[in-house]
C-alpha positions in Angstrom: 8.8 -28.9 15.9 8.0 -25.9 18.0 8.3 -22.6 16.1 9.9 -19.8 18.1 11.0 -17.4 15.4 9.2 -16.5 12.1 10.5 -14.3 9.4 8.4 -12.9 6.6 10.1 -11.6 3.5 7.8 -8.9 2.1 5.9 -6.2 4.0 3.0 -5.6 1.6 -0.7 -6.2 1.5 -0.3 -9.9 2.4 2.8 -10.1 4.5 2.1 -7.2 6.8 -1.5 -8.0 7.9 -0.9 -11.8 8.0 2.2 -11.5 10.2 0.5 -8.9 12.4 -2.4 -11.3 13.2 0.0 -14.3 13.8 2.0 -12.2 16.2 -1.2 -11.0 17.9 -2.5 -14.6 18.3 0.8 -16.2 19.1 2.5 -13.9 21.7 5.2 -16.5 22.4 6.4 -16.5 18.8 8.8 -13.7 17.6 7.6 -12.5 14.2 9.9 -10.3 12.1 8.7 -8.8 8.8 11.5 -7.7 6.5 11.6 -5.7 3.3 14.2 -3.8 1.3 11.9 -0.8 0.9 13.1 1.4 3.7 10.1 3.9 3.4 7.6 1.0 3.7 9.3 -0.4 6.9 9.5 3.1 8.3 5.7 3.4 7.8 5.1 0.1 9.5 7.2 1.4 12.5 5.6 4.8 12.6 4.3 5.7 16.1 1.0 6.9 14.4 -0.6 3.6 13.4 -2.9 5.7 11.2 0.1 6.0 8.8 0.5 2.3 8.2 1.4 1.7 4.5 -1.6 -0.7 4.2 -5.1 0.6 5.0 -7.3 -2.2 6.4 -10.1 -1.7 8.9 -8.9 -2.9 12.3 -5.3 -3.4 11.3 -4.0 -0.5 13.2 -5.3 -2.0 16.5 -3.7 -5.4 15.8 -0.3 -3.7 15.0 -0.5 -1.5 18.0 -1.1 -4.5 20.3 1.8 -6.7 19.0 4.4 -4.3 17.6 7.4 -4.0 19.9 6.2 -7.1 21.9 6.8 -9.9 19.4 6.1 -8.1 16.1 9.0 -6.3 14.4 9.5 -4.6 11.1 13.0 -4.4 9.7 15.2 -4.0 6.7 17.8 -6.4 8.1 16.8 -9.3 5.9 19.8 -11.6 6.4 19.6 -11.3 10.2 15.9 -12.2 10.2 16.5 -15.2 7.9 19.4 -16.4 10.1 17.3 -16.3 13.3 14.1 -17.8 11.9 12.8 -21.4 12.2 10.1 -20.7 9.6 10.4 -18.2 6.7 7.3 -16.9 4.8 7.9 -15.7 1.3 5.4 -13.0 0.6 6.9 -10.9 -2.2 5.2 -9.6 -5.3 4.6 -12.0 -8.3 3.4 -9.6 -11.0 2.4 -10.7 -14.5 5.5 -11.0 -16.6 5.8 -8.1 -19.1 8.8 -9.3 -21.1 9.9 -12.4 -23.1 8.1 -15.8 -23.1 4.7 -15.6 -21.5 4.6 -11.8 -21.6 1.2 -10.5 -20.4 0.2 -13.9 -18.9 2.9 -15.8 -17.0 3.8 -14.9 -13.4 7.2 -13.2 -13.0 9.0 -15.3 -10.4 12.3 -13.3 -10.3 11.6 -12.0 -6.8 10.7 -15.5 -5.6 14.0 -16.8 -6.9 16.0 -13.9 -5.4 14.4 -14.8 -2.0 15.3 -18.5 -2.4 18.9 -17.6 -3.3 19.2 -15.3 -0.3 17.7 -17.9 2.1 20.1 -20.5 0.7 23.1 -18.2 1.1 22.3 -17.1 4.7 20.8 -20.2 6.3 23.0 -22.2 8.6 20.4 -24.5 10.1 17.3 -26.3 8.9 14.4 -24.1 7.8 10.8 -24.4 6.9 10.1 -22.2 3.9 6.4 -21.2 3.3 5.1 -20.0 0.0 2.7 -17.2 0.8 2.8 -15.4 -2.5 0.4 -16.5 -5.2 2.4 -18.8 -7.4 2.0 -21.1 -10.4 1.7 -24.8 -9.9 5.0 -26.6 -9.2 6.9 -23.4 -8.1 7.7 -25.3 -4.9 9.8 -27.7 -7.1 11.9 -24.8 -8.4 12.3 -23.4 -4.9 13.5 -26.7 -3.5 15.9 -27.1 -6.4 17.5 -23.7 -5.7 17.6 -24.2 -2.0 19.0 -27.7 -2.1 21.7 -26.9 -4.7 22.9 -23.6 -3.5 22.6 -23.9 0.2 25.1 -24.7 3.0 24.0 -28.3 3.3 21.0 -27.6 5.5 17.6 -29.2 5.1 14.7 -27.1 3.7 11.1 -28.1 3.8 8.8 -26.3 1.4 5.2 -25.6 2.3 2.5 -23.9 0.3 0.1 -21.7 2.4 -1.8 -19.5 0.0 -3.7 -16.5 1.3 -7.4 -16.1 0.7 -7.8 -12.6 2.1 -10.3 -10.1 0.6 -8.9 -6.6 0.8 -11.1 -4.4 2.9 -11.9 -7.3 5.3 -8.4 -8.8 5.6 -8.2 -8.6 9.4 -11.6 -10.2 9.8 -10.7 -12.9 7.3 -7.5 -13.6 9.2 -9.2 -13.7 12.6 -12.0 -16.0 11.3 -11.0 -17.7 8.1 -13.2 -20.0 6.0 -10.2 -22.3 5.8 -6.5 -22.3 6.1 -4.8 -24.3 3.4 -1.4 -25.9 3.9 0.3 -28.1 1.2 3.4 -30.0 1.8 5.2 -33.4 1.9 7.0 -33.4 5.3 4.5 -34.2 8.1 6.6 -32.6 10.8 6.9 -29.3 8.8 3.2 -29.4 8.0 2.3 -29.9 11.7 4.5 -27.1 12.8 2.5 -24.6 10.7 -0.8 -26.3 11.6 0.1 -25.7 15.3 0.6 -21.9 14.6 -2.8 -21.5 13.0 -4.5 -23.9 15.5 -3.8 -21.3 18.2 -7.0 -19.5 17.0 -8.4 -21.3 14.0 -10.6 -24.4 14.7 -8.7 -27.5 13.6 -11.4 -28.6 11.2 -10.9 -25.5 9.2 -7.2 -26.2 8.6 -6.9 -28.2 5.4 -3.8 -30.1 4.5 -3.0 -31.3 0.9 -0.1 -32.0 -1.3 1.9 -29.0 -2.5 0.6 -29.0 -6.0 -3.1 -29.0 -5.0 -2.5 -26.1 -2.6 -0.8 -24.0 -5.2 -3.5 -24.7 -7.8 -6.3 -24.1 -5.3 -5.4 -20.5 -4.9 -5.5 -19.8 -8.6 -8.7 -21.8 -9.0 -10.5 -19.9 -6.1 -9.7 -16.5 -7.7 -10.7 -17.8 -11.1 -14.1 -19.0 -9.9 -14.8 -15.7 -8.0 -13.8 -13.6 -11.0 -15.9 -15.8 -13.3 -19.0 -15.0 -11.2 -18.3 -11.2 -11.5 -17.8 -11.5 -15.3 -20.9 -13.7 -15.6 -23.2 -11.2 -13.9 -21.6 -8.3 -15.8 -22.3 -10.1 -19.1 -26.0 -10.3 -18.0 -25.9 -6.6 -17.0 -25.4 -5.6 -20.6 -28.3 -7.8 -21.7 -30.5 -6.2 -18.9 -29.8 -2.7 -20.2 -31.0 -3.7 -23.7 -34.1 -5.6 -22.5 -35.4 -3.5 -19.7 -34.6 -6.1 -17.0 -32.8 -5.0 -13.8 -29.5 -6.8 -13.1 -30.0 -6.3 -9.3 -33.3 -8.1 -9.4 -31.9 -10.8 -11.6 -29.0 -11.3 -9.2 -31.3 -11.4 -6.2 -33.5 -14.0 -7.9 -30.7 -16.4 -8.9 -28.8 -15.8 -5.6 -31.6 -17.2 -3.6 -30.9 -20.6 -5.3 -28.9 -22.4 -2.7 -26.8 -24.0 -5.4 -25.7 -20.6 -6.6 -25.8 -18.3 -3.5 -25.7 -14.5 -3.4 -22.0 -13.7 -3.2 -20.0 -12.1 -6.0 -23.2 -11.4 -8.0 -22.9 -7.6 -7.7 -22.7 -6.1 -11.2 -20.3 -3.2 -11.6 -17.8 -1.4 -13.9 -15.6 -4.5 -13.5 -13.3 -6.3 -11.0 -9.8 -5.1 -10.1 -7.2 -5.8 -7.4 -3.9 -7.5 -7.4 -5.1 -11.1 -7.8 -8.1 -11.8 -10.1 -6.7 -10.8 -13.5 -3.1 -11.9 -12.7 -4.2 -15.3 -11.4 -6.5 -16.0 -14.3 -3.9 -15.1 -16.9 -1.5 -17.3 -15.0 -4.0 -20.1 -15.2 -4.4 -19.5 -18.9 -0.7 -19.6 -19.4 -0.3 -22.8 -17.5 -3.1 -24.4 -19.5 -1.5 -23.3 -22.7 1.9 -24.6 -21.7 0.3 -28.1 -21.3 -1.4 -27.8 -24.7 -4.9 -27.4 -23.0 -6.1 -24.7 -25.4 -9.8 -25.1 -24.8 -9.2 -24.8 -21.0 -7.1 -21.7 -21.6 -9.7 -20.1 -23.9 -12.5 -20.8 -21.4 -10.7 -18.9 -18.6 -9.3 -16.1 -20.7 -12.9 -15.2 -21.6 -13.4 -14.1 -18.0 -10.7 -11.4 -18.4 -12.0 -10.4 -21.9 -15.5 -9.9 -20.5 -14.0 -7.8 -17.6 -12.1 -5.5 -20.0 -15.2 -5.2 -22.1 -17.2 -4.0 -19.1 -14.7 -1.3 -18.3 -14.5 -0.1 -21.9 -18.2 0.0 -22.5 -18.7 2.0 -19.2 -16.4 4.7 -20.6 -18.0 4.6 -24.0 -21.4 5.0 -22.5 -20.3 8.2 -20.7 -19.1 9.6 -24.1 -22.2 8.5 -25.9 -24.6 9.9 -23.3 -22.8 13.3 -23.2 -23.8 13.9 -26.8 -20.9 11.8 -28.3 -18.1 14.1 -27.0 -16.5 14.8 -23.7 -13.7 17.0 -25.1 -13.1 19.8 -22.7 -15.8 18.6 -20.4 -15.2 18.1 -16.6 -15.8 14.5 -15.6 -15.6 13.8 -11.8 -14.5 10.4 -10.8 -15.5 9.4 -7.2 -13.3 6.6 -6.1 -9.9 5.4 -7.3 -9.2 2.3 -5.2 -10.3 -1.0 -6.8 -12.8 -1.5 -4.0 -13.9 0.2 -0.7 -12.0 0.0 2.6 -8.6 -0.3 0.9 -6.1 2.1 -0.6 -5.0 -0.6 -3.1 -5.4 0.6 -6.7 -3.8 -2.3 -8.6 -5.9 -3.1 -11.7 -8.6 -0.7 -10.5 -11.3 -0.1 -13.1 -11.0 3.6 -12.5 -7.5 3.6 -14.2 -8.9 2.2 -17.4 -11.9 4.4 -17.4 -9.8 7.5 -16.8 -7.4 6.7 -19.6 -10.3 6.1 -22.0 -11.8 9.5 -21.1 -8.5 11.3 -21.3 -8.1 9.8 -24.8 -11.4 11.6 -25.6 -9.8 14.8 -24.2 -12.0 15.0 -21.1 -10.9 17.0 -18.1 -10.8 14.5 -15.2 -11.2 15.4 -11.5 -10.6 12.6 -9.0 -11.5 12.1 -5.4 -10.8 9.1 -3.2 -10.9 9.1 0.6 -7.8 6.9 1.1 -5.7 6.9 -2.1 -2.8 9.4 -2.1 -2.2 11.7 -5.1 1.3 10.1 -5.5 -0.3 6.7 -6.1 -2.8 8.1 -8.7 0.2 9.8 -10.4 2.0 6.5 -10.5 -1.1 4.7 -11.9 -1.6 7.2 -14.7 2.0 7.9 -15.7 2.1 10.6 -18.4 -1.7 10.8 -18.5 -1.6 12.4 -15.0 -1.0 15.9 -16.5 -4.6 15.8 -17.8 -6.2 15.3 -14.4 -6.7 17.1 -11.1 -6.9 15.3 -7.7 -9.1 16.9 -5.0 -9.0 16.3 -1.2 -12.7 17.5 -1.0 -15.4 15.6 -2.8 -17.7 18.5 -3.2 -14.9 20.6 -4.7 -14.2 17.7 -7.1 -17.8 17.8 -8.3 -18.0 21.6 -8.6 -18.8 22.6 -12.2 -18.7 19.0 -13.5 -20.7 17.9 -16.5 -20.9 14.4 -15.1 -19.9 12.2 -12.1 -18.7 8.6 -12.4 -18.9 6.5 -9.3 -16.0 4.0 -9.6 -15.5 2.7 -6.0 -18.3 1.7 -3.6 -17.2 3.8 -0.7 -20.0 4.0 1.9 -19.5 7.8 2.3 -20.7 8.4 -1.3 -24.2 7.2 -0.3 -24.3 9.8 2.5 -23.5 12.8 0.4 -25.8 15.8 0.0 -26.5 15.1 -3.6 -28.8 18.1 -3.9 -25.9 20.3 -3.0 -23.8 18.5 -5.6 -26.5 18.8 -8.2 -26.8 22.5 -7.6 -23.0 23.0 -8.2 -22.9 21.1 -11.5 -23.6 22.1 -15.1 -27.0 21.1 -16.4 -28.1 18.6 -17.4 -26.2 16.9 -14.6 -25.2 13.3 -15.3 -24.3 10.5 -12.8 -22.9 7.2 -14.0 -23.1 4.8 -11.1 -20.5 2.1 -11.8 -21.1 0.4 -8.5 -24.9 0.5 -8.2 -24.8 2.1 -4.7 -27.0 5.2 -5.1 -30.7 5.4 -4.9 -32.0 5.6 -8.5 -35.3 7.2 -7.6 -33.9 9.8 -5.3 -31.2 10.8 -7.8 -33.8 11.3 -10.5 -36.1 13.2 -8.2 -33.2 15.7 -7.5 -32.9 16.1 -11.3 -29.9 14.0 -12.2 -29.8 12.1 -15.5 -28.9 8.9 -13.7 -27.4 5.8 -15.3 -26.5 2.6 -13.4 -24.8 -0.6 -14.7 -27.4 -3.2 -15.6 -30.6 -1.2 -15.7 -32.3 0.8 -18.4 -32.5 4.6 -18.1 -36.3 4.7 -18.2 
């Protein structure tokens, strides 16, 4: 089955970049990304590609190449569904914050709304692809809705989870470790294989059953987050014993069985996936009565929350057990560098903890808009200021906390910053990106995660 028209429901961090690259690599396929959010679609269509709603290095070039040729962004959802041979569902699946499973289970209401809309509109056979991160056996629910509420057309459900890392999404899409496709219908599977095979070597396209594909996404994120929590647990031990977590990570990372990736100690992991997917995994395990399995994975999240909390507590303790009325500058708000995504960012928790201690917070991030920070903090926003200039943000501060590993922070004139601060001038490096020796030579009281202050 040759795919000529693709529709993607959801123009967010997954749908936008993924569809842009598919359109770039498959110029004979029309790709339409739809979303009900008019402002978001307008941003994707903005002539100035620097104003795209998703910041990813290289994405502007991909969009500029394909947009208007075979890549389109629209709010006309029904029209795109009707014309499509293949429909990707790429809507948000947040953690459920009400009812049964509150705080753990994935909220699938947007997925169900998509299924019902597809069923209502479709007049011919469609391949429906799960792109959102979903609990195991969601495809079963999708098929049930489509088959029982449709117009008598055939729907084939495929699972095609994304494995993008924000900040390197375009690179990951151009050269993926693997593309995973789960399904039961061989013709449907092959049609999606053919799309990716345009630029991905065939040996990297892995096909499984639907359930294995769905569970593989949750498991991949759980394993990665587990590594971060593991090294962060060791970081606290390093601080007490005089060991250096960076040296420990380098030593164990040279073991080929372990490898060096995701062994960077920090203030804690964030992002839209790790915590959400682990809690989802915990909920699924509990729903099957697998309490020991659930407890094991929940500890990864507990450790991460502990890491964020103790970072804030250490700032208070070091500043003579009070930050009331003191200016604390936070460099970085995004959950990691090279993205404007702030979902589950460690900076949010640290800021709220410091605000609870009556600190005056000044925030600078090179890519995150003030409106997003306001949304993240809610009523706590009134206690902070957001600066567009990093040096201005640091002026008169008692302490600086580095919360995102933006490369530009390493290039700052730290002598100039030191001269503008109250003394003693404290720096709390939550990302281990600054040169400890240089910072101390300037005169800073410098503290990094996972090393003693001596």
